[in-house]
Every structure is written in structure tokens, then in C-alpha cells.
C-alpha positions in Angstrom: -16.7 -4.8 24.9 -15.9 -2.1 22.2 -16.7 -3.0 18.2 -15.3 -1.8 15.7 -15.8 -1.6 12.1 -12.5 -1.3 10.2 -12.9 -0.9 5.8 -9.5 -1.7 4.9 -9.4 -3.1 1.6 -5.4 -3.7 1.4 -5.2 -5.8 4.6 -5.0 -9.5 2.7 -2.3 -8.0 0.4 1.1 -9.6 1.1 2.8 -7.1 -0.5 1.1 -4.4 0.5 3.1 -2.2 3.2 0.0 -0.6 4.7 -1.8 -4.2 4.5 1.7 -5.1 6.7 1.1 -2.5 9.0 -2.6 -3.3 9.5 -1.9 -6.7 10.4 0.4 -5.9 13.2 -2.1 -3.6 14.5 -5.4 -5.1 15.1 -4.8 -8.5 16.2 -2.6 -6.7 18.5 -6.0 -4.9 20.2 -6.8 -6.2 23.7 -10.0 -8.4 24.2 -12.2 -5.5 25.2 -12.2 -5.0 21.6 -14.2 -6.8 19.1 -13.0 -5.9 15.0 -14.9 -6.4 12.1 -12.0 -5.9 9.6 -13.8 -5.8 6.0 -11.0 -6.5 3.0 -11.1 -7.4 -0.6 -10.1 -10.4 -1.4 -6.4 -10.8 -2.0 -4.5 -13.5 -0.1 -6.6 -15.7 2.0 -4.0 -16.9 4.2 -3.7 -13.7 6.7 -7.8 -14.5 7.3 -7.0 -16.0 10.7 -9.8 -18.5 13.2 -9.5 -16.0 15.8 -9.9 -12.7 14.3 -13.1 -11.4 12.2 -11.9 -11.2 8.5 -14.4 -10.5 6.2 -13.8 -10.6 2.6 -15.8 -8.3 0.7 -14.7 -9.4 -3.1 -14.8 -6.5 -5.9 -16.5 -6.0 -9.1 -13.6 -7.9 -11.6 -15.2 -6.1 -14.3 -15.1 -2.6 -13.2 -11.4 -3.9 -12.2 -10.6 -4.6 -15.5 -11.6 -1.0 -16.9 -8.9 0.5 -13.8 -6.2 -1.5 -15.4 -7.7 0.0 -19.5 -7.4 3.4 -18.2 -4.0 2.6 -17.0 -2.6 1.5 -20.3 -4.2 4.5 -21.9 -2.9 6.7 -19.1 -6.2 7.9 -18.6 -5.0 9.4 -14.6 -8.1 11.3 -14.3 -10.2 8.5 -14.4 -8.2 6.5 -12.6 -7.8 8.7 -9.3 -11.5 9.7 -9.7 -11.3 9.0 -6.4 -10.1 5.1 -7.2 -11.0 1.7 -8.3 -12.2 0.5 -5.0 -15.0 3.5 -5.2 -16.6 1.5 -7.9 -15.3 -2.0 -7.9 -15.8 -2.8 -4.2 -17.7 0.3 -2.4 -21.0 -0.8 -2.7 -20.7 -4.3 -1.1 -19.1 -2.3 1.4 -21.8 -0.4 2.4 -24.5 -3.0 2.2 -22.3 -5.3 4.0 -21.7 -2.5 6.8 -25.2 -1.1 7.0 -26.6 -4.7 8.0 -23.8 -4.9 10.5 -24.1 -0.8 11.8 -28.1 -1.7 11.9 -27.8 -4.7 14.1 -26.2 -3.0 16.4 -22.7 -4.4 16.1 -20.7 -1.0 15.5 -19.8 1.1 18.3 -17.3 2.9 15.9 -15.9 3.3 12.2 -12.2 2.9 11.6 -11.3 4.0 8.1 -7.8 3.5 6.7 -6.1 4.8 3.4 -4.3 3.7 0.4 -7.0 3.6 -1.1 -8.5 7.3 0.0 -12.0 6.0 -1.3 -12.2 3.9 2.5 -12.3 7.4 3.7 -15.3 8.2 1.8 -16.7 5.2 3.2 -16.5 6.3 6.7 -17.7 9.8 5.0 -21.0 7.8 3.8 -21.8 5.7 6.7 -21.2 8.6 9.2 -23.5 10.6 7.7 -26.1 8.4 7.5 -26.2 6.9 11.2 -24.0 9.1 13.2 -22.0 6.9 14.1 -18.1 7.9 15.5 -15.3 7.2 12.9 -12.1 7.8 12.7 -10.0 8.3 9.6 -6.2 7.0 9.2 -3.7 8.1 7.2 -0.7 6.6 5.9 0.1 8.2 2.6 -1.0 12.2 2.1 -3.8 12.8 -0.2 -2.9 15.8 -1.6 0.4 16.7 -1.8 1.0 12.8 -3.5 3.0 12.4 -5.9 0.8 9.3 -7.9 -1.6 11.3 -7.6 -1.5 14.1 -10.4 -4.6 15.5 -12.6 -4.3 16.7 -15.9 -7.8 18.0 -15.9 -8.8 21.1 -13.0 -12.7 19.5 -12.5 -11.2 16.1 -11.2 -8.5 18.1 -9.5 -11.8 20.2 -7.2 -13.6 17.2 -7.3 -10.8 15.4 -5.3 -10.2 17.9 -3.5 -14.3 18.5 -2.1 -13.8 15.0 -1.5 -11.4 15.7 1.0 -12.2 18.0 2.3 -15.7 16.0 3.2 -13.3 14.1 5.2 -11.2 16.6 6.6 -14.6 18.1 8.3 -16.7 15.0 9.5 -14.2 13.0 10.6 -14.1 12.6 14.4 -10.6 11.4 14.5 -7.5 12.0 12.1 -5.2 9.9 13.0 -1.2 10.8 11.1 2.1 8.7 11.5 4.0 11.7 11.4 3.9 15.4 12.3 4.6 16.8 8.8 2.1 14.7 7.0 -0.3 16.6 9.9 0.7 20.0 9.6 0.1 19.9 5.6 -3.3 19.5 7.2 -3.6 21.8 9.2 -2.6 24.2 6.5 -5.0 23.3 4.1 -7.6 23.2 6.5 -7.2 26.0 9.1 -6.0 25.5 12.9 -9.4 24.0 14.3 -8.2 20.8 12.0 -5.7 20.3 14.9 -8.4 19.5 17.7 -8.9 16.0 16.2 -6.1 15.5 14.8 -3.6 13.0 16.4 0.3 12.0 15.8 -0.2 7.4 15.9 3.5 5.9 14.8 3.2 2.9 12.6 3.5 -0.2 14.3 4.9 -3.2 13.7 6.7 -6.2 15.6 10.3 -6.8 16.8 12.1 -10.0 14.3 12.4 -13.1 15.6 16.1 -13.1 14.4 17.7 -16.6 13.2 21.4 -16.1 15.0 22.9 -13.6 17.0 25.7 -13.1 14.4 26.1 -14.0 10.8 29.5 -14.5 9.8 30.6 -13.4 6.2 33.5 -12.0 4.3 31.3 -9.4 2.9 29.8 -6.2 3.4 26.5 -6.1 2.6 23.9 -3.8 2.0 20.1 -3.7 1.4 17.4 -2.2 -0.2 14.0 -3.8 1.1 11.2 -3.0 -1.3 9.9 -1.3 -4.4 11.7 0.7 -6.3 10.6 2.5 -9.7 11.3 5.2 -12.8 9.9 7.9 -10.0 12.0 6.4 -6.9 15.4 5.1 -9.0 18.6 3.8 -7.3 20.9 5.3 -10.1 23.0 7.7 -8.1 23.2 4.9 -5.7 25.1 2.7 -8.2 27.0 5.3 -10.0 28.7 5.8 -6.4 28.9 2.1 -6.3 30.8 2.0 -9.6 32.9 4.9 -8.6 34.3 3.0 -5.4 35.2 0.5 -7.8 37.6 2.5 -9.5 38.8 4.2 -6.9 39.1 2.1 -4.3 38.6 -1.5 -6.3 40.1 -3.8 -2.9 37.8 -1.9 -1.1 35.1 -2.7 -3.2 35.8 -6.2 -4.1 34.2 -6.2 -0.2 30.9 -5.0 -1.2 27.9 -7.0 -2.1 24.7 -4.7 -3.1 21.2 -6.5 -2.4 18.0 -5.4 -4.0 14.7 -7.0 -2.9 12.2 -6.3 -4.4 11.5 -4.8 -7.8 13.9 -2.4 -9.4 13.3 -0.3 -12.6 14.7 -1.4 -15.9 16.7 1.5 -15.9 18.7 0.9 -13.0 18.8 -3.0 -13.8 20.3 -1.9 -17.4 22.8 0.7 -15.4 23.9 -2.3 -13.5 25.2 -3.8 -16.3 26.9 -1.2 -18.3 28.8 -0.3 -15.4 29.9 -3.9 -15.0 28.5 -4.3 -11.1 26.2 -7.2 -11.7 28.8 -9.7 -9.6 28.9 -6.9 -6.6 24.8 -5.7 -7.0 22.2 -8.7 -7.2 18.8 -8.4 -7.8 16.5 -10.5 -5.6 13.3 -9.3 -6.9 10.0 -9.9 -5.0 10.2 -12.2 -1.9 7.6 -13.0 0.4 7.3 -11.0 3.6 9.2 -13.9 5.7 12.0 -14.7 3.1 12.7 -10.9 3.7 14.1 -11.3 7.5 16.9 -13.5 5.8 18.2 -9.6 3.9 17.4 -8.0 7.0 19.6 -10.2 9.1 22.9 -10.5 6.8 23.2 -6.7 6.1 25.6 -4.7 7.5 24.0 -1.4 6.1 20.4 -0.4 5.1 19.7 2.0 1.9 16.4 3.6 1.4 15.4 6.2 -1.4 13.1 8.4 -1.3 11.2 9.5 -4.1 11.8 13.3 -5.5 8.6 15.4 -4.8 7.7 18.6 -3.1 6.6 18.5 -0.4 7.8 14.8 0.6 5.5 13.5 3.3 5.6 10.2 2.9 6.8 7.6 5.4 7.8 4.5 4.2 7.8 1.5 6.0 10.3 -0.4 5.1 12.3 2.5 7.4 10.4 0.7 10.4 11.6 -2.4 9.8 15.4 -1.4 9.7 15.4 0.6 12.6 14.1 -2.4 14.3 17.3 -4.4 12.8 19.4 -1.8 14.4 21.9 -1.4 11.7 23.5 2.1 10.1 20.6 3.6 7.1 21.6 5.2 3.9 18.9 7.9 3.2 18.7 9.1 -0.3 16.4 12.4 -0.2 15.8 15.9 0.0 16.3 18.7 2.7 13.3 18.7 5.1 11.5 15.5 3.7 10.3 12.8 6.4 12.9 10.5 5.7 15.0 13.0 6.1 14.1 14.2 9.5 14.0 10.6 10.7 17.1 9.7 9.8 19.0 12.6 10.5 17.0 13.1 14.3 18.4 9.0 14.7 21.8 9.5 13.6 21.9 8.3 10.4 23.4 9.5 6.9 21.2 11.9 4.5 22.8 12.3 1.1 20.7 14.4 -2.0 19.5 12.5 -5.0 22.8 13.5 -7.3 25.9 13.6 -4.6 27.5 10.5 -5.5 30.3 11.3 -4.0 29.2 11.8 -0.7 27.7 8.4 -0.6 31.2 6.8 -2.2 33.0 8.2 0.7 30.3 6.8 3.2 31.0 3.6 1.5 34.5 3.7 1.5 34.1 4.2 5.1 31.6 2.4 6.2 33.5 -1.0 4.4 36.8 0.0 5.9 36.0 1.3 9.6 32.7 -0.2 10.4 32.4 1.1 13.9 33.2 5.0 12.8 29.6 4.7 10.7 27.6 2.6 13.7 26.6 5.2 15.9 22.8 5.7 14.9 20.3 5.3 17.3 19.8 1.6 18.6 16.3 2.2 20.5 14.5 4.4 18.1 12.0 1.1 16.8 11.0 1.4 20.5 8.2 4.4 19.5 6.9 1.3 16.6 6.3 -1.7 19.3 2.9 -2.7 20.2 3.0 -2.1 24.1 4.1 1.8 23.0 1.8 2.0 20.2 -1.8 0.2 21.1 -1.9 2.1 24.3 -1.8 5.0 22.9 -5.1 3.9 20.4 -6.8 2.6 23.2 -7.2 6.1 25.1 -8.1 7.4 21.4 -11.0 5.3 21.2 -11.6 5.6 25.0 -11.9 9.5 24.7 -14.2 9.3 21.2 -16.6 6.8 22.6 -17.1 8.9 25.9 -17.4 12.1 24.9 -20.3 11.2 21.9 
């Protein structure tokens, strides 16, 4: 029996993309693994009887202080390194230490976000010498959402990341672009312990073989914000209405998830409220309806340099095998994934290009429906889990 200690604060957070992937991953490990998952207190319905998820409650007073810092835009304090470091980590260290001292842990597996999960792994590794796997879903350095104003905090954050780079026994990355950024930052030696491990998902169970409808449906499923806006796509739809009103009348767009007030205002200003429906946040289960209903998917990437994010919604899009429109920049992870799978990539201001694709898709769907329908297989449990088992066996064998 291989006994793992997984530190995953968002495991029980229903809307968190990392949590959703984790809930596909760890329960699918073979019976030769016994996994202790330490999660913060979110939706306890995700705790299942045959799987050991331990809820470690946060200090809610410190969580409130974090909210206050955010309101005051004191981002240097918010990202030092994050609220979990203060409100959650001390309790996790206490609980994890007891498990390790009882001899119930063979290796530690930490996951970001938040990045402070890896600092827990660092502290436990230094104290007990337990083998440690650090898995990265998003960038740490080069992260557009972690911008510092004061150089002191930035240097501190860099030193924390360097501790993880130096002390972790294995570093797991979901794509080569993120791995290469770490090699560039810390030297070629880091590559020796770095491994590519794709995100994992499950094949959706379709409610029906086909959906009969009179409209051409495009869906964006996921969160948008002021840093990730849909304005270019909305303006392309408005342009289609003016240039080809009959074709436009067949189009229906769903934004499933949060969307910025600016985008909602633009939809209203352009008179597109009938064609574009803002659904808002729904459960993971309710999303299935929109995946099935859609003829095409939309993904909108954050505009930052470098862009090393792999949005998890892209995996679900691949699973449903529909063509995908991507608004991103050249050489981003999203652009590379969409290009190699025969999907469509447009830059952030290409309104005309998107409008042309919309017209072509609605009037001649077969001409755009040529993406790689089998690419999803690399994200399936029967592909990802054996790779992980091999990584762990090698780690423990070479101690």
C-alpha cells in the first residue's frame, strides 16, 4: 500500500477549476494507493464515504482580514503569499505532522492554487524528509494575477518559489510552456525532476445522441472578468447582424458563468439581448446541458505576457468534440492547443475574422467541423493515471 498525503485546499470547492480536476484525479488512483486529502471547508457533499477527505477549517477571522485587504486593494499583502498561508496552514501542519509521525505517509503531494500549498510541502519535507511532489496547475512567477507593487514583496515571493524549485523531489506541469518557463528561471537541472502530466477529466455521459434545434448555438462556459472580456466576440456578433441579418437570426450564444458588467452593458447597447443570453453561474452538472446543446465553443484567454495558463474548460471542450473559437495571443498555451487540434485562433482585436468564421459556421458547418475528435483521450484517466503511478513508483524506489 502506497500512502499519500495530498494538500489541496480547494478540493471541496465546487466552482473551483482546480478542485474539479482533483476530484476526477485522486479517486481514480488504483487500490494500491491510500490517499489522505486535506481540504478547506467548502461543499462537504463532495466528501464520499470510500475516500479519505479531511476538512481542515480555516481561521475565518484571518479570511475576513484578507477580504478587507482586497477591498482596500492592498494586493501585496493579499499575495504574501496568500490568505491560506495564514488562515489555514498552521492547522494543516499540525494535522499533517501527526499523520507523518504515525508512519501513515509515504509521500506528500501539494497542488496550487493557492501557492502556499507548496510552502506546506516545503516545511514538511524539511522537517521529516518525506518525498514530495509539487504539482502546478497555473504559473507562480509570470502570473498576471499576482502582480506586486513593492519590490520587497516580489523578492520574498521569488524566494518562496525558489525553495519549492530546489527542495521538491518531483515537479509536475500540465504543459510544456509552463515547464520551460521554470527551466528558464532556474536552470537546466530543474528539468531532471520535472514531468509533464496532463490535466484529467472524465468522458461525459450524454443525455441524448443528438439535440434537435433550429438555432446554431455557441457557448462560453466559465468565468469572464475585466481582465478576460468578451467584447471582441460581442462586436463580431453585432457586425454579423448588420451584414447578414438572416444568418444572424439563426445564432444563439450562451455565456454560462460570470461575465463582466462591461460586457453585459455592451450586449444591451448593441441590441443583442435576444441573441446572447447571460446564463450566470450554474452547477457543474447543469453545465452539461450547454455542452451538449452547443455546435461550437468559445474560449477567451487572458491577455498577458507571457501567457502560460491552460484553462481547464478547454479539456471539457475537447471531450465534446465540437469546434472551438479561441480569442488569445500568438504562442500562448491556448493558441498552441487550438492550432494543433485544428480549431480556430483569433487575436484580441480581430472582429472581422471572428465575424467571417461565424458566417461560415452557420451557413456551412461541415467546412469548420474538422477538429481533432480524439484529442480528448490524452486527458482520460486510463492515460493520465498510469503515468502518475509510474512517477510515484520511481520516486519511492529511488529514495
